[in-house]
N, C-alpha and C positions, 0 to 999 in steps of 0.2 A: 504493500500500500504506500510506503514512503516514496519509492521511486516513481510510481505512477502519478502521485499527486504533484511531485516536483516537475515532472515532464509537462503536465497540463498547464502548470503556471508558466513555464518557460515559453511554451507555444503562444499562450495568451499574450504575454508581454511583448514578444517579438513581432506579433501581428498588428500591434497598435503603436502609433507614433506617440512617444512619451513626451508630452509637453506639460500643460498645466494640470492634466489629470493623473500624472505619473504616481504621485504619492497616494492618491486614493486607490488606484489599482493595486499598488503594492500592499496596501492594508487589506484589500479584499483577498489577495492571494495568501497572505499570511494567515488570515482567518480560515480560509479554505484548507490550507495545509495542516493547521492545528487540528481541525476537525477530522482529517483523514488519518493523522498519525497516532491518534489515541482514542481508545474506547472508554477511558475512565470518566467517571462523573465529575463535573466541575467542582472545585473545592469551595467556591463562593456561591451563595444562593442566587437564584435567578431574580433579576430586579422585580420589585413588587412595590405597591403603594407604601408610603412612609410608615403607616401603622403596622403593616404586615412585616416590614423589614425589622422594626423594633422587636416584634414578637419573636422572629426567627433568631435574632441576635441573643435575646434573653434565654431562649430555649437552648441555644448552642453553648452559652456560657454557664448555664445552670441557675437554679433558684437562689443560690447564695449571693448572686450579684445584687439582689434586692436590698441586701443588708450592707452593701459596700459604702453607702452614705447614710448619714443619720436619718432615722425614721421616727415619726411621731404618731402614736396610736392611742387606742383606748381598749376597754374591756367590755365584752358582752357576757353577762351571766344572768340571762332572763329566764322566765318560767316556760318560755316557748320560743320557737323561731319567729323572729320579727324582721322580715326582709326590708320593710320600710326604714328600719333603723340604719341599714347599710346606705340607703339613699341619703338620709339625713347626715350620716357621718361623712360621706363623700362631700356633701355640700359644705361641711365644716372644715374641709381640708385635712381630715383624718386620713392617714395613709395606710394603716393596717388595724385590724381588730384581733384581739386575743379572745378567742371563743371557747367557753367552757359550757357544753350543752347538757351537763348532768341533770339540771333541774327539769329538763324536758320529760324525764321518766317518772315524774311525780304528779299527783293530782294537784291542780292549781289551788284547791281549797286549803292545802297545807300552808301555802304562802299567804293567800289573801284572806282566809278566814280562820287561820290558826287551828286547823283541824288535825287530828292524829293521822299518821301515815298508815293507810290500810295494807300496804305492802312494804314493810320496813326492810325486807331482805332482797328487794328488787332494785337493781342498779342499772342505769342507762348504759347501753352499748356492751358492757362486760357481762350482763346477765345478773350476776350476783357477786359481791365482793367475797362471799364465803368460798367461792371456787369457780374459776373460769372454765367454761366449756365451749366457748365460741362466741363470736359477735352476734348480737341479737339483730336479725335481719330487718325487722320493722324499725328499729332504732336507727340503723345505718341509712335506711331509705330517707328518714327525716333529716339526718345530718347531711347526706348527699344533696338533698333538695335545697337546704339552707346554703351550702357552699356554692351550688349552682347559681342561686340568687345573688350571692356575693360577687361571683365572677361576672354575672350579667351587668353588675353595677361597677365593674372594674375596681373592686375592693379586694385587698390581700388579707389573708387570714392565717393566724397561728392557732392551730388546734391544740387545746389543752384538755385535761381531764381532772376532775376533783377527786375521783376514786379510782383505785386499782384493786386487783385481787389482794385480799388481806389488809386493805387500807381504805375502808369506807369513809367518805367525807364526814367530818365531825357533826355537821348540821343534820346529817341523815343517820346518825349513830347515837341518838339520844344525847347529843351535844357532849359526847366524850370521845377521846381519841381511840381509833382502831389501830392498834400497834402490832397486829399479827405479822405484817410484812417485815417488821424489824426484829422479829423473833424466830421466823422460820423461812429458810431460803426457798422453800417450795413455791412461795408466793412471788419471789423474784422471777422464777422460771415462768410462772403463769402470766406475770406482767409482760415478760418478753414475748410470750406467745401472742398475747393480745395486741401489742404494738406491731409485731410483725404482720399480723393479719390486717390490721388497720392500714399500715403503710402500703401493703400490697394493693389495697383498694384506692388509696388516696395519692399515691406517688406521682401520678400524671395529672392531678387536678390543677387547673390553671390558677385557682384562687389560693391554694395552700402554699405558704412560704415558710412553714415551720411546724415541727412537732414539739410541743412542750410536754415532756414525759409525765410529770405529775405536778399538780399545783401545791405549793407549800409543803414539801416533805418534812417530816418531823421525827427522824430516828431518835433524837434526843429524848423525847417524851417517854420512850420505852425503857430508857436506861437512867432515869432519875437526873437528867440535866434539863433545866427549864428556865434558868435565869442567867443570861449572858452578862448582866451587869455585875454579878458577883462570882460566877463559876468560871473555872479555867477550861477553855476549849481544848487546848493541846493535851492536857492531862486526860480529859474525857475521851478524846479520839484515840489515844494510845491504848485504851482499854477495849474499844469496840472495832478497831481496824481489822478487816478481813472476816468479820462476823456478819450475821444477817442485819445488824444495825449499822453497817457501813454503807452510807449513801453512795459512795464511789463504786462500791461493788455492785449495787443495784443498777446504777447507771451503765456500768461496763457491760453487764449482762443484757440489758435492754438494747443498748446501742448496737452491740455486735449482732443481735438478732435482726434489728431493723435493716442494717447494712447488707444483709444477705439478699434482701429484695429491693432495697431502695438506697442507692449510693448518693443521691443528689439532694434530697430534701434536707434543709438545715434542721438540726436538732437542738432544742433549747433546754438547758438544765438549770433548775432552781437550786439555790443554796439551801442548807438545812435550817432547822428550827423555824419553819414557816417562811423560808426564804429570807432570813435576816442577813444583812450585809456582813455581820460578824462571823457567820458560818463559812465565809470564804476562806477562813484560816485553815480549814482542813479539806477544802475542795481540791480535787486533783484535776488538772487540765487533761483533756483527751487528745490523743494524736489523730485529730480529724479536723481538717480546715473548715468543715461545714458545721461546727459546733459553736453555739453561743451560750453565754452564761448569764443567768438572771438573778435579780434580787427584788424584794418588795420593800417598800418604805412607808411605814405608818408610825414612825417613832417621833416623839415619845407617845406610845400607845395610850397612856393615861390621859393624854390631851386629845389626840385625834379621834378617839373612840367615844368621846363624850356625847351624850344625847339627852333627850328630854327626861328619860327615866332616871339616868345617872345624875343629871344635873350638869351645869356648866361652871366648873370650878376654875379651870385654867384658860388662858388666852395666849395667843402668839403675837410677838415674842414674849417670853416670860419664864418664870420658874415653875418647874414641875417636879413632883416627887416620883421617883422611878425605882423599879426593882423591889426585891423582897425587903431590902433595908429601908425603903422609902427615902432614899437619899435625894435631897433637893438639888436640882441642876438647872442652870440657865440655858434656855433654848432660843437660838437665833440662827441666822444664816451660817455664822462661823461654826457653831456647835453642830449644826446639821451636816456640814461638810466634814467635820471631824468624825461624826458617826459613820459616814460613808467611806472614810479613809481605808478601812480594810479591803474594800473592793479595788480602790485605786492602787494600793500597795501590792495586792495579789496580782493584778494585771501587769504591773511593771515588773514584778519578780519573774513572772512566767512569760513575759513578752507577748501578752495577749493584746491585740490592737483594740482601740476604743470601739470600733464598729463590730466587735464581738461581745459587747456588754449591753445588757438591757435592764433598765428599771421597769420591770414588767407590770408592776402595780405600785401605785402610790396615791394617797388621798387623805382626806380629813373630813369629818362631819361638817357640812357646809354652814351649820349654824354656830360653829365655834368662832368666837371673836378673833379676828386676824387670820381666818382661813385663807383668804385671798393672798395675803402676804406669804403664808406658809407654802402654798403651791408655787407662787412666783419665785421664792427663794430656792426651792427644790429644783425647779426646772432650770433655773440659771446655773445651778451646780451641774446638772446633767449636761447642759449645753457646753459648759466650760470644759468638761471632760470629753465631750463628743459622743456620749452614750445615747443609744436609742431609749425612748420612753413611751409608756402607755398608761395614761391616768385611769383611775377607777372612780367612777364608771360612767358610761354613756346611756342615759335613759333607761336605767334598770327598772323593771316593772314590779319587782318584789320588795324594794326598799328605796326610800327617797332620800336617805341621809347623805349620799354622795352624788346625787343627781344635780349637778351644779347649775344647770340651766334654770332651776327653780328659784334661784336666789338664796338669800341668807335668812329668810323668814319661813314661817310655817307655809306649807303648800296652799295655794288658792283652793277654795272649795270645789272649783271646777276640776281640779286634779283628782280629788277623791270621787267625784261624780263619774269621771271617765273610768276610774278603776272599778267602781261598782258595776258599771255597764259593760266592762271588758272592752272598752274602746280606747284608742290611743289619745293621749292628752295633746292638745294643741300648744306647742311651745312657742316662745317668742315674745310673750307679753309680760314676762317677769323681769324686774330690775335685778340684775345679777352681777355684782362686781367680781365675784369669784369666777363666773363664766367668762367675763370680759378678759381676765388674765389668760385663760386657756385660749380664747379666740385670738388674742394678740400673738401668742406663741405659735399657734397653728398656722397663722397667716404669714409668718416670717418666711 
């Protein structure tokens, strides 16, 4: 084929007077020759409209490219799939949603009418935390539909779970910790089987940009460690390393299982003791460039968790009594940054780039005095480091304490009317300085 094509080009050139069209003809011949000398597929994609080209480049580079620049997101932990929230989030310049669909498996009356759970041993997707036997097909259909709705709205999603085999979410476990996974490694294997099965189904979904293996793991609670203000993390971890209570061991087991079926989707690992920044002290980095590391920030919890029932004792900035010893500490931007210092030091020590760190949850009851400044200070710290962040929460339908669009006062009576009717509340009429902080950051 090579000699034939060259002969054709030679005859063509010799039969034409090469004047002003010479270069054009040479180009035609070169293209013709290249087509004849190779049967390999072109290495570059065929030209396409701009949006299609971008999609092809992203697919070729892998989903991890989404995280190469700082991303700003939110959390969805609603009682049901609410596709319209994806639309509203997109309109607010939210770039990704951290989705935990576990509440979908429960009767809404549990949340809205404080009714007892008629099926306490039933858990969404995994069937039952008492023992994994396979993904519940009906549940997966609901999850898949929700992710399709997100993709249709060009929204990216991190899929997280609140429960794993041997680790039922505290709110579905009579408000007590389920520590079986930290006591028996058989649940490690079941968790790995579950995530492998889920990854097999979701690895090619266009909306999914991450698997968050478990929300707020807490191996510490099974081994009498519960107060980072007074207890020694290194001493504690030296006693549990390589046991069922070793979070690193659980993550290694699950990650290796996922990677047998999905090598591309980023995997997100929460730190221990409910994802506290201080638990980074024993977190081991994984030899996988598509792993990100996450923490949650609600400290000081004694301040951020205040509500109408507890009362509002503290404001921000100000002094707060923390830990078992009730030690009074001053909290302001400087002290918040100091609290997050374990994450920054860990990342520097292990050479983890900023775009592999996520403040996956952070928030404060919107009625706490100074709540707007608290969020502004936290976000300014995240931005200073270049970490991704996702605030808690966006239009949660089971609790209004951190629904910042509602403002800093009690919800309008129309909010409760909409809840009673099971209808979406019409946002936009509330004066909300705390939501203004988030809007300003999301619009940057």
